[in-house]
N, CA, C and O atoms as CSV, one atom per row, in Angstrom:
chain,resi,resn,atom,element,x,y,z
A,1,MET,N,N,-50.796,20.051,-14.963
A,1,MET,CA,C,-50.292,21.195,-15.622
A,1,MET,C,C,-50.745,22.418,-14.888
A,1,MET,O,O,-51.881,22.588,-14.445
A,2,SER,N,N,-49.664,23.317,-14.797
A,2,SER,CA,C,-49.956,24.577,-14.056
A,2,SER,C,C,-50.823,25.610,-14.991
A,2,SER,O,O,-51.006,25.517,-16.205
A,3,LEU,N,N,-51.273,26.549,-14.156
A,3,LEU,CA,C,-52.118,27.619,-15.001
A,3,LEU,C,C,-51.161,28.401,-15.927
A,3,LEU,O,O,-51.586,28.908,-16.965
A,4,ILE,N,N,-49.832,28.501,-15.540
A,4,ILE,CA,C,-48.963,29.436,-16.331
A,4,ILE,C,C,-47.652,28.546,-16.637
A,4,ILE,O,O,-47.289,27.638,-15.888
A,5,PRO,N,N,-47.064,28.866,-17.678
A,5,PRO,CA,C,-45.811,28.012,-17.746
A,5,PRO,C,C,-44.702,28.549,-16.969
A,5,PRO,O,O,-44.556,29.761,-16.812
A,6,THR,N,N,-43.880,27.634,-16.457
A,6,THR,CA,C,-42.863,27.992,-15.451
A,6,THR,C,C,-41.588,28.451,-16.339
A,6,THR,O,O,-41.490,28.319,-17.559
A,7,ARG,N,N,-40.723,28.967,-15.545
A,7,ARG,CA,C,-39.403,29.282,-16.302
A,7,ARG,C,C,-38.838,28.054,-16.807
A,7,ARG,O,O,-38.331,28.030,-17.928
A,8,GLN,N,N,-38.885,27.007,-16.051
A,8,GLN,CA,C,-38.192,25.869,-16.666
A,8,GLN,C,C,-39.017,25.286,-17.937
A,8,GLN,O,O,-38.392,24.713,-18.829
A,9,ASP,N,N,-40.148,25.406,-17.999
A,9,ASP,CA,C,-40.874,25.116,-19.179
A,9,ASP,C,C,-40.271,25.663,-20.480
A,9,ASP,O,O,-40.009,24.975,-21.467
A,10,PHE,N,N,-40.088,26.965,-20.360
A,10,PHE,CA,C,-39.450,27.860,-21.232
A,10,PHE,C,C,-37.955,27.499,-21.358
A,10,PHE,O,O,-37.514,27.275,-22.485
A,11,GLU,N,N,-37.250,27.436,-20.422
A,11,GLU,CA,C,-35.846,26.895,-20.571
A,11,GLU,C,C,-35.505,25.780,-21.361
A,11,GLU,O,O,-34.635,25.765,-22.232
A,12,GLN,N,N,-36.339,24.706,-20.964
A,12,GLN,CA,C,-36.257,23.367,-21.574
A,12,GLN,C,C,-36.524,23.405,-23.070
A,12,GLN,O,O,-36.071,22.537,-23.816
A,13,GLN,N,N,-37.282,24.443,-23.508
A,13,GLN,CA,C,-37.731,24.374,-24.972
A,13,GLN,C,C,-37.080,25.701,-25.688
A,13,GLN,O,O,-37.589,26.180,-26.702
A,14,LEU,N,N,-36.097,26.161,-25.169
A,14,LEU,CA,C,-35.718,27.405,-25.988
A,14,LEU,C,C,-35.173,27.177,-27.260
A,14,LEU,O,O,-34.494,26.163,-27.422
A,15,HIS,N,N,-35.374,28.017,-28.262
A,15,HIS,CA,C,-34.932,28.074,-29.653
A,15,HIS,C,C,-35.772,26.999,-30.391
A,15,HIS,O,O,-35.351,26.513,-31.440
A,16,GLN,N,N,-36.950,26.627,-29.855
A,16,GLN,CA,C,-37.682,25.781,-30.623
A,16,GLN,C,C,-39.198,26.514,-31.011
A,16,GLN,O,O,-39.639,27.473,-30.378
A,17,PRO,N,N,-39.784,25.980,-31.977
A,17,PRO,CA,C,-41.123,26.461,-32.389
A,17,PRO,C,C,-42.235,26.189,-31.512
A,17,PRO,O,O,-42.419,25.054,-31.074
A,18,TRP,N,N,-43.024,27.208,-31.214
A,18,TRP,CA,C,-44.237,27.171,-30.331
A,18,TRP,C,C,-45.343,27.564,-31.250
A,18,TRP,O,O,-45.112,28.154,-32.306
A,19,GLN,N,N,-46.589,27.228,-30.843
A,19,GLN,CA,C,-47.778,27.651,-31.593
A,19,GLN,C,C,-48.601,28.736,-30.891
A,19,GLN,O,O,-48.930,28.485,-29.732
A,20,LEU,N,N,-48.933,29.750,-31.351
A,20,LEU,CA,C,-49.973,30.691,-31.047
A,20,LEU,C,C,-51.082,30.492,-31.730
A,20,LEU,O,O,-51.085,30.243,-32.936
A,21,SER,N,N,-52.291,30.604,-30.889
A,21,SER,CA,C,-53.745,30.513,-31.659
A,21,SER,C,C,-54.473,31.590,-30.928
A,21,SER,O,O,-54.023,32.226,-29.975
A,22,TRP,N,N,-55.660,31.729,-31.483
A,22,TRP,CA,C,-56.681,32.643,-30.889
A,22,TRP,C,C,-58.017,32.270,-31.429
A,22,TRP,O,O,-58.205,31.353,-32.228
A,23,GLU,N,N,-59.005,33.118,-30.890
A,23,GLU,CA,C,-60.319,32.434,-31.058
A,23,GLU,C,C,-60.654,32.108,-32.642
A,23,GLU,O,O,-60.995,31.009,-33.081
A,24,SER,N,N,-60.483,33.267,-33.355
A,24,SER,CA,C,-61.007,33.077,-34.848
A,24,SER,C,C,-59.739,32.817,-35.730
A,24,SER,O,O,-59.973,32.835,-36.938
A,25,GLY,N,N,-58.512,32.592,-35.384
A,25,GLY,CA,C,-57.365,32.246,-36.178
A,25,GLY,C,C,-56.974,30.744,-36.022
A,25,GLY,O,O,-57.200,30.053,-35.028
A,26,GLU,N,N,-56.380,30.373,-37.112
A,26,GLU,CA,C,-55.783,29.082,-37.153
A,26,GLU,C,C,-54.464,29.048,-36.490
A,26,GLU,O,O,-53.994,27.957,-36.167
A,27,GLY,N,N,-53.797,30.196,-36.248
A,27,GLY,CA,C,-52.623,30.218,-35.451
A,27,GLY,C,C,-51.232,30.471,-36.320
A,27,GLY,O,O,-51.186,30.484,-37.550
A,28,VAL,N,N,-50.318,30.632,-35.593
A,28,VAL,CA,C,-49.013,30.893,-36.236
A,28,VAL,C,C,-47.751,30.293,-35.368
A,28,VAL,O,O,-47.732,30.389,-34.141
A,29,ALA,N,N,-46.803,29.727,-36.045
A,29,ALA,CA,C,-45.519,29.214,-35.295
A,29,ALA,C,C,-44.679,30.449,-34.996
A,29,ALA,O,O,-44.462,31.320,-35.838
A,30,VAL,N,N,-44.221,30.471,-33.748
A,30,VAL,CA,C,-43.259,31.431,-33.330
A,30,VAL,C,C,-42.087,30.754,-32.691
A,30,VAL,O,O,-42.170,29.610,-32.243
A,31,THR,N,N,-40.988,31.475,-32.655
A,31,THR,CA,C,-39.894,30.725,-31.980
A,31,THR,C,C,-39.397,31.362,-30.739
A,31,THR,O,O,-39.158,32.570,-30.716
A,32,LEU,N,N,-39.230,30.592,-29.697
A,32,LEU,CA,C,-38.877,31.060,-28.415
A,32,LEU,C,C,-37.288,31.460,-28.391
A,32,LEU,O,O,-36.402,30.608,-28.450
A,33,ILE,N,N,-37.059,32.790,-28.302
A,33,ILE,CA,C,-35.547,33.075,-28.524
A,33,ILE,C,C,-34.831,33.583,-27.231
A,33,ILE,O,O,-33.630,33.853,-27.214
A,34,GLU,N,N,-35.603,33.685,-26.221
A,34,GLU,CA,C,-35.050,34.193,-24.950
A,34,GLU,C,C,-35.925,33.915,-23.892
A,34,GLU,O,O,-37.146,33.978,-24.030
A,35,VAL,N,N,-35.256,33.550,-22.629
A,35,VAL,CA,C,-35.855,33.425,-21.408
A,35,VAL,C,C,-34.998,34.188,-20.401
A,35,VAL,O,O,-33.772,34.081,-20.370
A,36,SER,N,N,-35.704,34.960,-19.583
A,36,SER,CA,C,-34.536,35.811,-18.675
A,36,SER,C,C,-35.374,36.038,-17.324
A,36,SER,O,O,-36.594,36.190,-17.391
A,37,GLU,N,N,-34.725,36.057,-16.152
A,37,GLU,CA,C,-35.189,36.239,-14.923
A,37,GLU,C,C,-35.198,37.721,-14.891
A,37,GLU,O,O,-34.409,38.483,-15.449
A,38,GLY,N,N,-36.365,38.046,-14.041
A,38,GLY,CA,C,-36.624,39.423,-13.775
A,38,GLY,C,C,-36.372,39.820,-12.289
A,38,GLY,O,O,-35.701,39.074,-11.576
A,39,GLN,N,N,-36.900,40.987,-11.806
A,39,GLN,CA,C,-36.655,41.209,-10.405
A,39,GLN,C,C,-38.194,40.996,-9.636
A,39,GLN,O,O,-39.222,41.602,-9.937
A,40,ALA,N,N,-38.061,40.102,-8.710
A,40,ALA,CA,C,-39.327,39.939,-8.121
A,40,ALA,C,C,-39.514,40.946,-7.035
A,40,ALA,O,O,-38.580,41.691,-6.736
A,41,MET,N,N,-40.753,41.018,-6.380
A,41,MET,CA,C,-40.913,42.084,-5.553
A,41,MET,C,C,-40.649,41.671,-4.144
A,41,MET,O,O,-40.665,42.547,-3.279
A,42,ASN,N,N,-40.375,40.259,-3.776
A,42,ASN,CA,C,-39.924,39.907,-2.614
A,42,ASN,C,C,-39.445,38.298,-2.742
A,42,ASN,O,O,-39.534,37.713,-3.822
A,43,SER,N,N,-39.008,37.745,-1.720
A,43,SER,CA,C,-38.499,36.345,-1.749
A,43,SER,C,C,-39.434,35.342,-1.998
A,43,SER,O,O,-39.095,34.233,-2.413
A,44,ARG,N,N,-40.748,35.701,-1.742
A,44,ARG,CA,C,-41.806,34.578,-1.974
A,44,ARG,C,C,-42.227,34.589,-3.414
A,44,ARG,O,O,-42.950,33.668,-3.793
A,45,HIS,N,N,-41.863,35.517,-4.257
A,45,HIS,CA,C,-42.326,35.596,-5.621
A,45,HIS,C,C,-41.139,35.435,-6.475
A,45,HIS,O,O,-40.009,35.531,-5.996
A,46,GLU,N,N,-41.367,35.173,-7.832
A,46,GLU,CA,C,-40.413,34.931,-8.845
A,46,GLU,C,C,-40.932,35.782,-10.045
A,46,GLU,O,O,-42.134,35.997,-10.199
A,47,CYS,N,N,-39.971,36.256,-10.886
A,47,CYS,CA,C,-40.325,36.979,-12.139
A,47,CYS,C,C,-39.421,36.611,-13.258
A,47,CYS,O,O,-38.197,36.549,-13.144
A,48,TYR,N,N,-40.063,36.379,-14.309
A,48,TYR,CA,C,-39.300,35.715,-15.526
A,48,TYR,C,C,-40.117,36.176,-16.676
A,48,TYR,O,O,-41.296,36.518,-16.574
A,49,SER,N,N,-39.315,36.167,-17.961
A,49,SER,CA,C,-39.957,36.500,-19.154
A,49,SER,C,C,-39.537,35.660,-20.332
A,49,SER,O,O,-38.414,35.159,-20.372
A,50,ALA,N,N,-40.407,35.503,-21.272
A,50,ALA,CA,C,-40.130,34.774,-22.613
A,50,ALA,C,C,-40.335,35.624,-23.753
A,50,ALA,O,O,-41.405,36.225,-23.851
A,51,ILE,N,N,-39.447,35.747,-24.620
A,51,ILE,CA,C,-39.519,36.338,-25.875
A,51,ILE,C,C,-39.502,35.440,-27.022
A,51,ILE,O,O,-38.675,34.536,-27.138
A,52,PHE,N,N,-40.560,35.733,-27.998
A,52,PHE,CA,C,-40.764,34.916,-29.043
A,52,PHE,C,C,-40.598,35.716,-30.425
A,52,PHE,O,O,-41.053,36.852,-30.555
A,53,ALA,N,N,-40.047,35.174,-31.250
A,53,ALA,CA,C,-39.847,35.869,-32.567
A,53,ALA,C,C,-40.932,35.325,-33.562
A,53,ALA,O,O,-41.163,34.127,-33.731
A,54,GLN,N,N,-41.584,36.392,-34.217
A,54,GLN,CA,C,-42.548,36.038,-35.161
A,54,GLN,C,C,-42.117,35.791,-36.567
A,54,GLN,O,O,-41.031,36.294,-36.857
A,55,PRO,N,N,-42.741,35.116,-37.516
A,55,PRO,CA,C,-42.373,34.809,-38.726
A,55,PRO,C,C,-42.182,36.216,-39.502
A,55,PRO,O,O,-42.864,37.203,-39.226
A,56,VAL,N,N,-41.284,36.205,-40.401
A,56,VAL,CA,C,-41.073,37.442,-41.300
A,56,VAL,C,C,-42.406,37.832,-41.924
A,56,VAL,O,O,-43.176,37.034,-42.458
A,57,GLY,N,N,-42.596,39.130,-41.803
A,57,GLY,CA,C,-43.679,39.709,-42.377
A,57,GLY,C,C,-45.110,39.574,-41.460
A,57,GLY,O,O,-46.219,39.818,-41.934
A,58,ILE,N,N,-44.884,39.159,-40.123
A,58,ILE,CA,C,-46.074,39.105,-39.474
A,58,ILE,C,C,-45.862,39.943,-38.070
A,58,ILE,O,O,-44.817,39.905,-37.420
A,59,GLN,N,N,-46.883,40.608,-37.759
A,59,GLN,CA,C,-46.691,41.713,-36.565
A,59,GLN,C,C,-48.000,41.501,-35.897
A,59,GLN,O,O,-49.005,42.112,-36.261
A,60,MET,N,N,-48.000,40.580,-34.856
A,60,MET,CA,C,-48.909,40.393,-33.992
A,60,MET,C,C,-49.378,41.355,-32.878
A,60,MET,O,O,-48.484,41.786,-32.150
A,61,PRO,N,N,-50.656,41.761,-32.632
A,61,PRO,CA,C,-50.953,42.815,-31.481
A,61,PRO,C,C,-50.935,42.123,-30.213
A,61,PRO,O,O,-50.911,40.896,-30.114
A,62,GLN,N,N,-50.949,42.985,-29.183
A,62,GLN,CA,C,-50.955,42.618,-27.704
A,62,GLN,C,C,-52.266,41.895,-27.623
A,62,GLN,O,O,-53.283,42.448,-28.042
A,63,HIS,N,N,-52.301,40.673,-27.102
A,63,HIS,CA,C,-53.520,39.770,-26.996
A,63,HIS,C,C,-53.352,38.604,-26.029
A,63,HIS,O,O,-52.222,38.201,-25.758
A,64,SER,N,N,-54.351,38.097,-25.546
A,64,SER,CA,C,-54.204,36.769,-24.781
A,64,SER,C,C,-54.323,35.755,-25.742
A,64,SER,O,O,-55.383,35.507,-26.316
A,65,TYR,N,N,-53.163,35.104,-25.952
A,65,TYR,CA,C,-53.043,34.022,-27.102
A,65,TYR,C,C,-53.197,32.555,-26.186
A,65,TYR,O,O,-53.015,32.415,-24.977
A,66,ARG,N,N,-53.516,31.731,-26.997
A,66,ARG,CA,C,-53.472,30.225,-26.471
A,66,ARG,C,C,-51.959,29.799,-26.935
A,66,ARG,O,O,-51.709,29.774,-28.140
A,67,LEU,N,N,-51.137,29.527,-26.153
A,67,LEU,CA,C,-49.643,29.151,-26.356
A,67,LEU,C,C,-49.490,27.710,-26.133
A,67,LEU,O,O,-49.670,27.204,-25.026
A,68,ARG,N,N,-49.091,26.909,-27.392
A,68,ARG,CA,C,-48.711,25.644,-27.098
A,68,ARG,C,C,-47.137,25.218,-27.306
A,68,ARG,O,O,-46.584,25.525,-28.363
A,69,SER,N,N,-46.488,24.570,-26.374
A,69,SER,CA,C,-45.319,24.282,-26.365
A,69,SER,C,C,-45.026,23.150,-27.330
A,69,SER,O,O,-45.909,22.409,-27.764
A,70,PRO,N,N,-43.559,23.039,-27.688
A,70,PRO,CA,C,-43.289,21.732,-28.515
A,70,PRO,C,C,-43.652,20.643,-27.978
A,70,PRO,O,O,-43.855,19.732,-28.781
A,71,SER,N,N,-43.845,20.355,-26.637
A,71,SER,CA,C,-44.149,19.139,-25.962
A,71,SER,C,C,-45.809,19.148,-25.771
A,71,SER,O,O,-46.344,18.395,-24.957
A,72,ASN,N,N,-46.473,19.957,-26.497
A,72,ASN,CA,C,-47.925,20.133,-26.566
A,72,ASN,C,C,-48.703,20.575,-25.325
A,72,ASN,O,O,-49.931,20.507,-25.272
A,73,ALA,N,N,-47.876,21.065,-24.251
A,73,ALA,CA,C,-48.489,21.754,-23.083
A,73,ALA,C,C,-49.191,23.005,-23.644
A,73,ALA,O,O,-48.678,23.529,-24.632
A,74,GLU,N,N,-50.358,23.562,-23.097
A,74,GLU,CA,C,-51.014,24.657,-23.484
A,74,GLU,C,C,-51.323,25.478,-22.462
A,74,GLU,O,O,-51.664,24.918,-21.420
A,75,TRP,N,N,-51.288,26.922,-22.482
A,75,TRP,CA,C,-51.545,27.964,-21.490
A,75,TRP,C,C,-52.329,29.160,-22.390
A,75,TRP,O,O,-52.195,29.335,-23.601
A,76,THR,N,N,-53.021,29.788,-21.643
A,76,THR,CA,C,-53.425,31.156,-22.229
A,76,THR,C,C,-52.550,32.234,-21.661
A,76,THR,O,O,-52.366,32.313,-20.446
A,77,VAL,N,N,-52.020,33.049,-22.499
A,77,VAL,CA,C,-50.933,33.987,-22.112
A,77,VAL,C,C,-51.091,35.314,-22.800
A,77,VAL,O,O,-51.444,35.418,-23.975
A,78,MET,N,N,-50.797,36.370,-21.970
A,78,MET,CA,C,-50.808,37.619,-22.639
A,78,MET,C,C,-49.473,37.838,-23.276
A,78,MET,O,O,-48.438,37.625,-22.644
A,79,LEU,N,N,-49.472,38.208,-24.367
A,79,LEU,CA,C,-48.092,38.654,-25.125
A,79,LEU,C,C,-48.316,40.052,-25.660
A,79,LEU,O,O,-49.368,40.447,-26.163
A,80,SER,N,N,-47.184,40.772,-25.489
A,80,SER,CA,C,-47.034,42.104,-25.993
A,80,SER,C,C,-45.940,42.430,-26.864
A,80,SER,O,O,-44.791,42.094,-26.576
A,81,PRO,N,N,-46.231,43.083,-27.943
A,81,PRO,CA,C,-45.051,43.324,-28.995
A,81,PRO,C,C,-44.243,44.266,-28.317
A,81,PRO,O,O,-44.660,45.150,-27.568
A,82,ILE,N,N,-42.806,43.984,-28.682
A,82,ILE,CA,C,-41.708,44.929,-28.073
A,82,ILE,C,C,-40.844,45.394,-29.169
A,82,ILE,O,O,-39.772,45.924,-28.877
A,83,GLY,N,N,-41.223,45.241,-30.511
A,83,GLY,CA,C,-40.487,45.798,-31.432
A,83,GLY,C,C,-39.743,44.752,-32.109
A,83,GLY,O,O,-39.825,43.580,-31.742
A,84,PRO,N,N,-38.941,45.168,-33.188
A,84,PRO,CA,C,-38.222,44.240,-34.073
A,84,PRO,C,C,-37.002,43.536,-33.149
A,84,PRO,O,O,-36.689,43.945,-32.031
A,85,ASP,N,N,-36.434,42.500,-33.776
A,85,ASP,CA,C,-35.138,41.944,-33.413
A,85,ASP,C,C,-34.204,42.943,-33.808
A,85,ASP,O,O,-34.557,43.974,-34.381
A,86,GLU,N,N,-32.830,42.628,-33.476
A,86,GLU,CA,C,-31.539,43.528,-33.718
A,86,GLU,C,C,-31.423,43.618,-35.131
A,86,GLU,O,O,-30.942,44.633,-35.636
A,87,ASP,N,N,-31.873,42.515,-35.927
A,87,ASP,CA,C,-31.659,42.722,-37.468
A,87,ASP,C,C,-32.786,43.375,-38.098
A,87,ASP,O,O,-32.716,43.606,-39.305
A,88,GLY,N,N,-33.888,43.724,-37.397
A,88,GLY,CA,C,-35.063,44.301,-38.040
A,88,GLY,C,C,-35.793,43.246,-38.731
A,88,GLY,O,O,-36.774,43.665,-39.345
A,89,GLU,N,N,-35.586,42.009,-38.799
A,89,GLU,CA,C,-36.253,41.053,-39.556
A,89,GLU,C,C,-37.415,40.444,-39.025
A,89,GLU,O,O,-38.371,40.165,-39.748
A,90,HIS,N,N,-37.396,40.238,-37.906
A,90,HIS,CA,C,-38.608,39.612,-37.018
A,90,HIS,C,C,-39.159,40.565,-36.012
A,90,HIS,O,O,-38.388,41.298,-35.392
A,91,HIS,N,N,-40.483,40.600,-35.806
A,91,HIS,CA,C,-41.118,41.328,-34.837
A,91,HIS,C,C,-41.112,40.330,-33.601
A,91,HIS,O,O,-41.166,39.115,-33.786
A,92,LEU,N,N,-41.041,40.912,-32.288
A,92,LEU,CA,C,-40.985,40.206,-31.202
A,92,LEU,C,C,-42.195,40.316,-30.297
A,92,LEU,O,O,-42.831,41.369,-30.273
A,93,LEU,N,N,-42.557,39.238,-29.523
A,93,LEU,CA,C,-43.652,39.261,-28.656
A,93,LEU,C,C,-42.979,38.881,-27.246
A,93,LEU,O,O,-42.161,37.964,-27.167
A,94,GLN,N,N,-43.339,39.575,-26.247
A,94,GLN,CA,C,-42.909,39.220,-24.862
A,94,GLN,C,C,-44.117,38.950,-23.919
A,94,GLN,O,O,-45.157,39.608,-23.884
A,95,ALA,N,N,-43.788,37.827,-23.133
A,95,ALA,CA,C,-44.702,37.533,-22.032
A,95,ALA,C,C,-43.926,37.655,-20.595
A,95,ALA,O,O,-42.827,37.121,-20.453
A,96,VAL,N,N,-44.482,38.301,-19.659
A,96,VAL,CA,C,-43.763,38.423,-18.362
A,96,VAL,C,C,-44.607,37.951,-17.385
A,96,VAL,O,O,-45.810,38.211,-17.433
A,97,PHE,N,N,-44.098,37.249,-16.449
A,97,PHE,CA,C,-44.651,36.444,-15.390
A,97,PHE,C,C,-44.168,37.058,-13.950
A,97,PHE,O,O,-42.974,37.307,-13.783
A,98,HIS,N,N,-45.010,37.265,-13.039
A,98,HIS,CA,C,-44.664,37.755,-11.841
A,98,HIS,C,C,-45.573,36.886,-10.825
A,98,HIS,O,O,-46.758,37.200,-10.722
A,99,CYS,N,N,-45.089,35.861,-10.109
A,99,CYS,CA,C,-45.975,34.986,-9.281
A,99,CYS,C,C,-45.379,34.482,-8.010
A,99,CYS,O,O,-44.194,34.671,-7.735
A,100,ARG,N,N,-46.162,33.875,-7.281
A,100,ARG,CA,C,-45.758,33.204,-6.138
A,100,ARG,C,C,-44.790,32.140,-6.504
A,100,ARG,O,O,-45.021,31.494,-7.526
A,101,LYS,N,N,-43.730,31.876,-5.793
A,101,LYS,CA,C,-42.998,30.678,-5.995
A,101,LYS,C,C,-43.660,29.475,-5.599
A,101,LYS,O,O,-44.291,29.464,-4.542
A,102,PRO,N,N,-43.581,28.325,-6.423
A,102,PRO,CA,C,-44.164,27.070,-5.831
A,102,PRO,C,C,-43.700,26.731,-4.322
A,102,PRO,O,O,-42.593,27.005,-3.859
A,103,LEU,N,N,-44.732,26.096,-3.657
A,103,LEU,CA,C,-44.260,25.598,-2.190
A,103,LEU,C,C,-43.347,24.454,-2.286
A,103,LEU,O,O,-42.887,23.943,-1.264
């Protein structure tokens, strides 16, 4: 398993429930709602992001969370709040990755 999730890890499990956990908490289920390609600094790098919808009534802070995929792969990932969804019902968290492409 890689140290960070790949764009393919996210794309293969889009619109599915993922689990966030942290040191002192039991965790919370979030839904992966969007995966998008970003602008990499050069041809040796790639940039992509993943956006997760939190359950109604929950608004998590920016933090390094333990992220578990529906297939039970786990990574430590920094997630940042980016505001509510279009309906204002769910608060969103985003992870952005900018890394060297695999060889």
